Each structure stands twice: as C-alpha cells, then as structure tokens.
C-alpha positions, -999 to +999 in steps of 0.1 A: -004+136-136+012+169-130+027+171-095+008+202-083-025+188-094-017+155-078-011+172-043-041+196-047-062+164-053-050+141-028-033+162+001-058+181+022-036+210+030-042+247+028-007+261+024-001+270-012+035+272-005+037+237+008+018+224-022+044+242-044+073+229-024+061+193-026+053+197-063+088+211-071+105+183-052+083+155-069+089+134-102+062+114-118+074+078-124+058+046-140+066+012-126+057-020-144+038-050-133+063-073-114+088-046-108+103-043-074+103-008-059+123-017-026+141-049-013+141-059+023+171-043+041+175-016+016+171+023+027+140+039+014+155+069-005+124+079-023+089+081-010+065+070-038+028+082-036+003+061-055-014+078-083-028+046-099-022+008-098-016-017-070+015-020-049+020-050-025+041-053+007+055-087+013+082-107+031+094-143+033+086-166+062+111-191+077+103-216+050+110-191+021+073-187+012+061-152+002+037-135+028+017-107+015+016-081+043-005-053+026-017-036-005-018+001-016-046+007-037-060+042-029-047+070-049-025+095-027-014+068-003+024+067+006+040+036-004+063+033+026+080+002+040+079+020+075+074+052+094+112+057+098+129+064+065+163+060+082+158+023+089+163-005+065+131-016+049+117-046+067+096-057+037+098-058+000+076-037-022+064-047-057+040-036-083+011-061-090-001-040-119+015-013-140+015+018-116+018+056-119+036+072-089+046+106-076+081+103-061+097+126-037+132+120-021+128+111+015+155+136+026+131+163+012+102+148+029+121+150+064+131+185+055+095+196+046+081+179+078+104+201+098+096+232+077+057+228+076+037+219+107+006+213+083+027+185+066+037+171+098+000+169+110-010+152+077+020+127+080+008+119+116-026+112+104-013+090+075+006+070+103-025+066+123-044+055+093-018+030+084-015+016+120-053+013+121-053-006+087-024-029+098-040-036+131-074-045+115-056-068+091-039-085+118-069-089+141-089-101+112-063-129+103-062-140+140-097-139+149-117-148+119-125-181+100-113-185+065-146-176+050-149-146+074-113-134+062-123-138+026-155-119+029-138-093+049-112-089+019-141-086-005-156-058+016-123-041+023-108-043-012-138-042-035-129-056-070-093-064-061-101-102-063-103-097-101-071-077-106-045-097-087-034-133-085-051-158-063-017-167-048-014-131-034-048-130-020-045-164-004-010-154+010-025-122+024-053-141+041-032-167+055-045-198+034-035-219+006-046-210-031-067-243-029-085-232+002-092-198-015-106-215-045-129-236-024-142-205-006-149-187-040-168-216-052-188-221-020-197-183-019-207-184-056-229-214-048-246-192-021-248-160-040-232-141-070-196-133-061-184-098-055 
C-alpha cells in the first residue's frame, strides 16, 4: 500500500500537511510468519503500523513458558511495545502470519507529535484505546471461567481461532492447549463453532 493512501484510510486526521509528513517519513515493509519484530529489552527504533496480518506481543514467565499478551489484527493499529519509545521493550513482538506494515522511525514520530497537535490527539486516543483493550483482557482473564474466556476470545477476535496456533490462543487465555481443545469440543457439541 502507498503510504499516503494508508494514512488517508486509517488515520482520521484533517491536516493534509500532516498526512504528507507521515507518508514521506514512512516505508512499507513486509514481515514473514515467525519473524521477530522486536526483542524484550531492545529499544523500539521503528513504529510499525499494521496494514495486514497478525502480530503478537508475548513474554516469558518465570518457568520460561511463552505467555501471549496481546494481538494486533486491525489495520492501522500501531504495533508498539509501550507508550514510551525511549524505554526498552518489556515484551517480544512477532509475526503470526505474513504481514504488511507501514514503518516510521520513532524519532520522527516524536518530532511530528511535537509539531502537530492533531497527531498528538490521535496518539492519545490510541493510547486510551490500547489501555482499555489491555484492561479488558486482564479483567476477563481474572474474572471469567475458562469457557467464558474462550467465548470472549471468539467474540473479540472473530475468525482468529482459525488463523493462529492453538498454543498461542491457550497461552493468551491462561490455559493449556489440552484445556482449549476440550472447550472447543464442548462448544461444538452445544452449537456450531465460531
């Protein structure tokens, strides 16, 4: 996708000069399934924005097990490890499918945030949306049964269950792949799945 077309499609901003500035600083990129975009502890020097595909954020628990923290699936969403680009990443980011991205250097993002109040407002809204999503994930995981968590996943991420590994889904939902398989079977017996 052409950068200017991408920003016109996914960024609700009115300033033509801002759209041109974002487009001129951006480079389209492709990432292959299984490729790491960012490692825990590394600085995020580029801000990827999802054009297509699925990106996962994950970390390792005390026993060395991968814990899936979040998924980026919606086109236009920033694929960021945190709100502060100057801090080392607290998580890993990897591609669960082949992905198309629009990348912009984080230094340029910071400069444009200072220059364009409209972009700062959009960035703040994206932070609120991200915080809201992460809070919903955490409360769902803490307050719901395994079946409720699985049904929430199906509603929140329609079709994703068929595009990524059961291991990632189970890790995200705080259960084993065996438990997830049992839940899928039980739900299929009650009604057609997804």
